[in-house]
C-alpha positions as CSV (number, residue, x, y, z in Angstrom):
1,X,-18.8,-9.9,-6.3
2,X,-15.9,-12.1,-7.5
3,X,-13.1,-11.0,-9.7
4,X,-12.8,-12.8,-13.1
5,X,-9.1,-13.5,-12.7
6,X,-8.6,-17.3,-12.0
7,X,-7.0,-17.9,-8.6
8,X,-5.4,-21.0,-10.0
9,X,-3.8,-19.0,-12.7
10,X,-2.5,-16.5,-10.1
11,X,-1.1,-19.3,-7.9
12,X,0.8,-20.8,-10.9
13,X,2.9,-17.6,-11.0
14,X,3.5,-17.7,-7.3
15,X,6.3,-20.2,-7.5
16,X,8.5,-18.2,-9.7
17,X,7.9,-15.1,-7.6
18,X,8.7,-17.0,-4.5
19,X,12.0,-18.3,-5.9
20,X,12.9,-14.8,-6.9
21,X,12.0,-13.4,-3.5
22,X,10.1,-10.2,-2.7
23,X,11.3,-7.0,-4.5
24,X,13.5,-4.9,-2.4
25,X,11.6,-2.2,-0.5
26,X,14.3,0.4,-0.3
27,X,17.4,-0.5,-2.3
28,X,19.8,2.3,-1.6
29,X,17.4,4.0,0.8
30,X,19.1,6.3,3.4
31,X,17.7,6.5,6.9
32,X,19.5,9.8,7.4
33,X,17.9,11.3,4.3
34,X,14.6,9.8,5.6
35,X,14.9,11.8,8.8
36,X,15.3,14.9,6.7
37,X,12.1,14.0,4.7
38,X,10.3,13.4,8.0
39,X,11.2,17.0,9.1
40,X,10.7,18.6,5.7
41,X,7.2,17.1,5.3
42,X,6.3,18.5,8.7
43,X,5.7,15.0,10.2
44,X,7.5,16.4,13.2
45,X,4.5,18.7,13.9
46,X,2.5,15.8,15.2
47,X,4.9,12.9,15.8
48,X,7.2,13.8,18.7
49,X,8.8,11.6,21.4
50,X,6.3,10.2,23.8
51,X,7.6,12.4,26.6
52,X,6.5,15.5,24.7
53,X,2.9,14.3,24.2
54,X,2.2,15.5,20.6
55,X,-1.1,15.3,18.8
56,X,-0.3,12.3,16.8
57,X,1.1,8.8,17.6
58,X,4.4,9.1,19.4
59,X,7.6,8.9,17.4
60,X,8.5,5.6,19.2
61,X,5.3,4.1,18.1
62,X,5.7,4.8,14.4
63,X,9.5,4.4,14.3
64,X,10.3,0.8,15.2
65,X,11.4,-2.4,13.5
66,X,8.6,-3.5,11.2
67,X,7.9,-5.0,7.8
68,X,8.0,-2.6,4.8
69,X,4.5,-3.7,3.6
70,X,3.3,-3.6,7.2
71,X,4.4,0.0,7.4
72,X,2.7,0.7,4.1
73,X,-0.5,-0.6,5.6
74,X,0.0,1.6,8.7
75,X,0.6,4.7,6.5
76,X,-2.7,3.9,4.6
77,X,-4.6,3.6,7.9
78,X,-3.2,6.9,9.0
79,X,-4.3,9.0,6.0
80,X,-7.9,9.9,7.0
81,X,-7.1,11.3,10.4
82,X,-4.0,13.1,9.1
83,X,-5.9,14.6,6.2
84,X,-8.6,15.9,8.5
85,X,-6.1,17.4,10.9
86,X,-4.1,19.1,8.2
87,X,-7.3,20.5,6.7
88,X,-8.4,21.9,10.0
89,X,-5.0,23.6,10.4
90,X,-5.0,24.9,6.9
91,X,-2.0,22.8,5.8
92,X,-1.7,21.3,2.3
93,X,-1.3,17.5,1.9
94,X,2.4,16.8,1.6
95,X,3.6,15.2,-1.6
96,X,6.1,12.4,-1.2
97,X,8.0,10.9,-4.2
98,X,8.9,7.2,-4.4
99,X,12.6,8.0,-3.6
100,X,11.6,10.1,-0.6
101,X,9.2,7.4,0.5
102,X,12.1,4.9,0.3
103,X,14.2,7.0,2.6
104,X,11.3,7.8,4.9
105,X,10.5,4.1,5.3
106,X,14.1,3.4,6.0
107,X,14.1,6.0,8.8
108,X,10.9,4.5,10.2
109,X,12.7,1.1,10.2
110,X,10.5,-0.6,7.6
111,X,12.3,-3.6,6.2
112,X,11.1,-5.9,3.5
113,X,13.0,-8.8,5.1
114,X,10.6,-8.6,8.0
115,X,7.5,-9.1,5.8
116,X,6.2,-12.6,5.4
117,X,6.0,-14.0,1.9
118,X,2.6,-13.0,0.4
119,X,-0.2,-15.5,0.7
120,X,-2.0,-15.1,-2.6
121,X,-5.2,-16.7,-1.5
122,X,-5.4,-14.5,1.6
123,X,-4.6,-11.5,-0.7
124,X,-7.7,-12.3,-2.9
125,X,-9.8,-12.7,0.2
126,X,-8.5,-9.3,1.5
127,X,-9.4,-7.7,-1.9
128,X,-13.0,-8.9,-1.5
129,X,-13.4,-8.3,2.2
130,X,-12.0,-4.7,2.0
131,X,-14.5,-3.9,-0.7
132,X,-11.8,-2.7,-3.1
133,X,-14.1,-3.8,-6.0
134,X,-16.8,-1.4,-4.9
135,X,-14.8,1.3,-6.5
136,X,-12.0,-0.3,-8.6
137,X,-12.3,-3.1,-11.1
138,X,-10.1,-6.2,-11.6
139,X,-10.0,-7.3,-15.2
140,X,-13.0,-5.2,-16.0
141,X,-15.2,-6.6,-13.2
142,X,-16.2,-4.4,-10.3
143,X,-16.4,-0.6,-9.9
144,X,-15.6,2.0,-12.5
145,X,-12.9,4.1,-10.7
146,X,-9.6,3.9,-12.6
147,X,-7.2,2.3,-12.6
148,X,-8.2,-1.3,-13.1
149,X,-6.2,-3.2,-10.5
150,X,-4.9,-5.7,-13.0
151,X,-3.2,-3.1,-15.1
152,X,0.6,-3.5,-15.3
153,X,2.2,-0.9,-13.0
154,X,5.4,-0.3,-11.1
155,X,3.5,0.4,-7.9
156,X,3.3,-3.3,-7.1
157,X,7.0,-3.9,-7.4
158,X,8.2,-2.6,-4.0
159,X,6.7,-1.4,-0.7
160,X,8.0,2.1,-1.1
161,X,6.6,2.5,-4.7
162,X,3.3,1.2,-3.4
163,X,3.3,3.4,-0.3
164,X,4.2,6.5,-2.4
165,X,1.4,5.9,-4.9
166,X,-1.1,5.2,-2.1
167,X,0.0,8.3,-0.2
168,X,-1.1,10.3,-3.2
169,X,-4.2,8.3,-3.8
170,X,-5.7,7.7,-0.4
171,X,-7.0,11.2,0.5
172,X,-9.2,11.2,-2.6
173,X,-10.0,7.5,-2.1
174,X,-11.1,8.2,1.5
175,X,-13.4,11.0,0.4
176,X,-14.9,8.9,-2.4
177,X,-15.5,6.0,0.0
178,X,-17.4,8.3,2.3
179,X,-19.5,9.7,-0.5
180,X,-20.6,6.2,-1.7
181,X,-21.1,4.8,1.8
182,X,-18.2,2.4,1.8
183,X,-16.2,2.0,5.0
184,X,-12.6,3.1,4.5
185,X,-10.6,-0.1,4.5
186,X,-7.9,-0.6,7.1
187,X,-5.0,-3.1,7.1
188,X,-3.2,-4.9,9.8
189,X,-0.4,-7.5,10.0
190,X,0.4,-9.1,6.6
191,X,-2.9,-8.0,4.9
192,X,-1.3,-5.3,2.8
193,X,1.5,-7.5,1.7
194,X,-0.9,-10.3,0.8
195,X,-3.1,-7.9,-1.2
196,X,-0.2,-6.4,-3.2
197,X,1.3,-9.8,-3.8
198,X,-2.0,-11.0,-5.2
199,X,-2.4,-7.9,-7.4
200,X,1.2,-8.3,-8.6
201,X,0.5,-11.8,-9.8
202,X,-2.9,-10.8,-11.2
203,X,-1.3,-8.5,-13.7
204,X,0.4,-11.5,-15.3
205,X,-2.4,-14.1,-14.9
206,X,-4.2,-15.1,-18.1
207,X,-7.9,-14.4,-18.5
208,X,-10.3,-17.3,-18.3
209,X,-10.8,-18.8,-21.7
210,X,-7.9,-16.9,-23.2
211,X,-5.9,-19.9,-24.0
212,X,-3.2,-19.0,-21.5
213,X,-2.1,-15.8,-23.1
214,X,-1.7,-13.1,-20.5
215,X,-3.5,-9.8,-21.0
216,X,-1.2,-7.1,-22.4
């Protein structure tokens, strides 16, 4: 299944985005405040120093220099196992706001400057290979689960906004993927950054045959 958005149209917008540079992932994020978020959201229940052998990945593994979008992808990958563990223990899924996520990512050493510039072609390939359109649509083509991925939204503008939105979305998404027999997508390396870069440009790309006027 191919999205109707023209790849050529998306790539036209890439030059301007590249000159402007990637949006900041944290702005005035505070790593110290992020440590408090890490504790308040009970992340410390599972993620402890390697010497203490906790039930989740060691603190040293998750808290290390890394790209902000790379970290967003790792958080996405972590959701199903974490959701299952919390459910077994009777804990509620912790809510994390965009500002809290910015601080948390700063604490975990996620830095937008470590992310490679998005490759929009690879982002489109990721969209297709991860079966995103089995559930969601892009410009009306694909699944029927809202939102359409080409809708204008602030989630695409920074790694922390995207990670916060996905943190809220992914438990339900993982359950839905299981119910329809779609493998839960996982991301590595620059895949998440490429995907979000493609979606960000897709929101401004004109529809085919629209005379160049972007969809509003």
